[in-house]
C-alpha positions in Angstrom: 102.9 91.2 8.5 106.7 91.1 8.5 106.9 94.9 8.2 104.8 95.3 11.3 107.1 93.4 13.6 104.6 91.1 15.1 106.0 88.5 17.5 104.8 85.0 18.1 104.3 83.2 21.4 107.3 81.1 20.5 109.4 84.3 20.1 108.3 85.3 23.6 109.0 81.9 25.1 112.5 81.9 23.6 113.2 85.1 25.4 111.7 83.8 28.6 108.9 86.5 28.5 105.1 86.5 28.3 102.9 89.0 26.5 100.1 90.8 28.2 97.6 89.7 25.5 97.3 87.1 22.7 96.0 88.4 19.4 93.9 85.6 18.0 93.9 86.3 14.3 91.4 83.7 13.1 91.0 81.9 9.7 89.5 84.9 7.9 92.1 87.3 9.2 94.9 84.9 8.3 93.9 83.7 4.8 91.2 86.0 3.3 92.8 88.9 1.4 90.2 91.4 2.5 90.2 90.3 6.1 94.0 90.5 6.2 93.7 94.3 5.9 91.6 94.3 9.2 94.4 92.2 10.8 97.0 94.7 9.7 94.9 97.7 10.9 94.5 96.2 14.4 98.2 95.3 14.6 99.1 98.9 13.7 96.9 100.1 16.6 98.5 97.6 19.0 102.0 98.7 17.9 101.1 102.4 18.1 100.1 102.2 21.8 102.9 99.8 22.7 100.7 96.9 23.8 102.9 93.8 24.6 101.1 91.2 22.5 101.8 88.1 20.4 100.1 85.8 17.9 100.3 82.1 17.7 101.3 82.1 14.0 101.4 78.6 12.5 100.4 77.2 15.9 96.9 78.8 15.6 94.2 76.6 14.2 90.5 77.2 13.5 88.5 77.5 16.7 86.0 75.0 15.3 83.1 77.4 15.0 82.1 76.5 11.4 82.2 72.8 12.3 80.1 73.2 15.3 77.5 75.4 13.6 77.3 72.9 10.7 76.5 70.2 13.2 79.9 68.4 13.4 80.4 68.4 17.2 83.1 65.8 17.0 85.2 67.8 14.7 84.6 70.9 16.8 85.9 69.3 19.9 88.9 67.9 18.1 89.8 71.4 16.9 89.0 73.0 20.2 91.1 70.6 22.3 94.1 71.1 20.0 93.9 74.8 20.5 93.3 74.6 24.2 96.4 72.4 24.6 98.5 75.0 22.8 96.9 78.0 24.7 97.2 76.3 28.1 100.8 75.2 27.3 101.7 78.9 26.9 99.8 79.9 30.0 97.5 82.3 28.0 95.2 84.3 30.2 93.9 87.2 28.0 92.9 87.0 24.3 91.7 89.7 21.9 90.2 88.8 18.5 88.8 90.7 15.5 86.3 88.0 14.7 83.0 87.7 16.7 82.8 84.0 15.7 86.2 83.3 17.3 85.3 85.6 20.2 82.1 83.8 21.0 83.6 80.3 20.7 86.7 81.1 22.8 84.7 82.9 25.4 81.6 80.8 25.8 82.4 77.3 24.5 86.0 76.6 25.3 85.6 76.9 29.2 83.7 73.6 29.4 86.5 71.9 27.5 89.2 73.3 29.9 90.0 76.5 28.1 89.3 79.4 30.5 90.5 82.8 29.3 89.6 86.4 29.4 88.4 87.1 25.9 87.9 90.6 24.4 86.6 91.7 21.1 88.8 94.2 19.3 86.1 97.0 19.4 86.1 96.7 23.2 89.9 96.7 23.3 90.1 99.8 21.1 87.4 101.5 23.2 89.5 100.9 26.3 92.6 102.5 24.6 90.6 105.6 23.6 88.9 105.9 27.0 92.3 105.7 28.8 93.9 108.2 26.5 96.5 105.8 25.2 95.1 106.2 21.7 93.8 109.5 20.3 91.8 109.9 17.1 90.2 112.8 15.2 87.6 112.6 12.5 90.1 113.3 9.7 88.8 111.9 6.5 85.6 110.7 8.2 84.6 113.9 9.9 81.0 114.7 9.2 80.5 111.6 7.1 77.4 109.5 7.4 78.1 106.0 8.8 75.7 103.2 9.5 76.8 100.3 11.7 75.8 96.6 11.2 75.7 94.6 14.4 77.4 91.2 13.9 75.1 88.4 15.4 77.9 86.8 17.5 78.9 90.2 18.9 75.4 91.7 19.5 72.7 89.2 20.2 75.0 86.4 21.3 77.2 88.6 23.7 75.3 91.8 24.2 78.0 94.0 22.9 76.4 97.0 21.2 77.9 100.2 22.7 81.6 99.7 22.2 81.4 99.7 18.4 79.1 102.8 18.4 81.4 104.6 20.8 84.3 104.3 18.3 82.2 105.7 15.5 81.0 108.6 17.6 84.6 109.5 18.5 85.4 110.0 14.8 83.1 113.1 14.6 80.8 111.3 12.2 77.0 111.0 11.9 75.9 107.6 13.0 72.7 106.6 11.2 71.0 103.5 12.6 69.2 101.0 10.4 65.6 100.0 11.2 66.8 96.6 12.4 69.7 97.3 14.7 71.1 96.2 18.1 69.0 93.3 19.5 66.7 93.5 16.5 69.6 93.5 14.0 69.4 91.4 10.9 72.0 88.7 10.1 74.3 89.3 7.2 73.7 85.7 6.1 77.2 84.2 6.8 76.7 82.9 10.4 75.9 79.3 11.3 78.4 78.1 8.7 76.2 79.5 5.9 79.3 81.3 4.6 80.6 78.0 3.3 77.6 76.6 1.5 75.7 77.3 -1.6 72.6 79.6 -1.4 69.3 77.8 -1.0 66.3 78.5 -3.1 64.4 81.7 -2.3 63.5 85.2 -3.5 66.5 87.1 -2.2 69.7 86.4 -0.3 69.9 87.7 3.2 73.0 89.8 2.5 71.2 91.6 -0.2 68.3 92.3 2.1 70.7 93.7 4.7 72.7 95.7 2.2 69.5 97.3 0.8 68.5 98.3 4.4 71.9 100.0 4.9 71.9 101.7 1.5 68.5 103.2 2.2 70.3 105.6 4.7 72.7 106.8 1.9 75.8 106.3 4.0 79.3 107.0 2.9 80.5 104.0 5.0 78.9 100.8 6.2 80.9 99.8 9.3 81.1 96.5 11.0 83.2 94.5 13.4 83.3 91.1 11.7 85.2 89.8 8.7 82.3 87.5 7.7 79.8 90.5 7.8 82.4 92.6 5.8 82.5 90.0 3.0 78.7 89.6 2.8 78.0 93.4 2.8 80.8 94.1 0.4 79.3 91.6 -2.0 75.9 93.2 -1.6 77.2 96.7 -2.3 79.0 95.5 -5.4 75.8 93.8 -6.6 74.0 97.1 -6.2 76.8 98.9 -8.1 77.4 101.2 -5.2 80.9 100.2 -4.3 82.5 103.4 -5.7 80.6 105.6 -3.4 79.9 103.4 -0.4 82.8 101.7 1.5 82.5 98.7 3.8 85.1 99.0 6.6 85.9 97.3 9.8 86.0 99.6 12.9 89.7 98.8 13.3 90.3 100.2 9.8 88.3 103.3 10.6 90.3 104.0 13.8 93.7 103.2 12.3 93.0 105.6 9.4 91.7 108.3 11.7 94.8 107.9 13.8 96.9 108.2 10.7 98.6 104.8 11.2 
């Protein structure tokens, strides 16, 4: 990220300043090579519009979502309290994140532990930038292409955010094709609830394959999503079906950044 000139909260503190928003990168966005591309795409968007933002850098730790979903409430609270201490120490008020798991945990589970913040998912943030005219996009490479959108569980059913992601896709002059199971009836990619980190259980078919088949039935050029976990699961599914040359799995931030020629 050095070439993108991303400042940390410590950098702002040293200058006696405060950013308008904290970009919570998350474990996937920090360490997973594929998810790092999503992080870079969103950072490019923030830089393009001149948003005054910062990251925690090495001071950021896991939100505790996987621990909580796996049933280790004690570990979750330990991780959460450490983060809250850091966030409150910097006086953070507004957080944007590219991961629905981080988004849900920070927004809905940190308040009862003393961490009260305005938390926004990056699709909502980008929609605000487009609606206000701060960011302009044209279809470009995506114009006229068929895109289907997969609703991440922690963004859709858990937080009722369905329109912002679809609004971004429509602004790219693309054809949005909806899967049979979408919005409130969307099917999980198979990674939530800490399932991402455990071996598959016995059964006839993995959930990510079921979901991938449903997406591929529509013959899309792109499967779009707004979650690094979903991105991994669907990418694996597309590869298993040997369709990865013709069908790309992209985050909405990547779509917008590419359309805006960033």
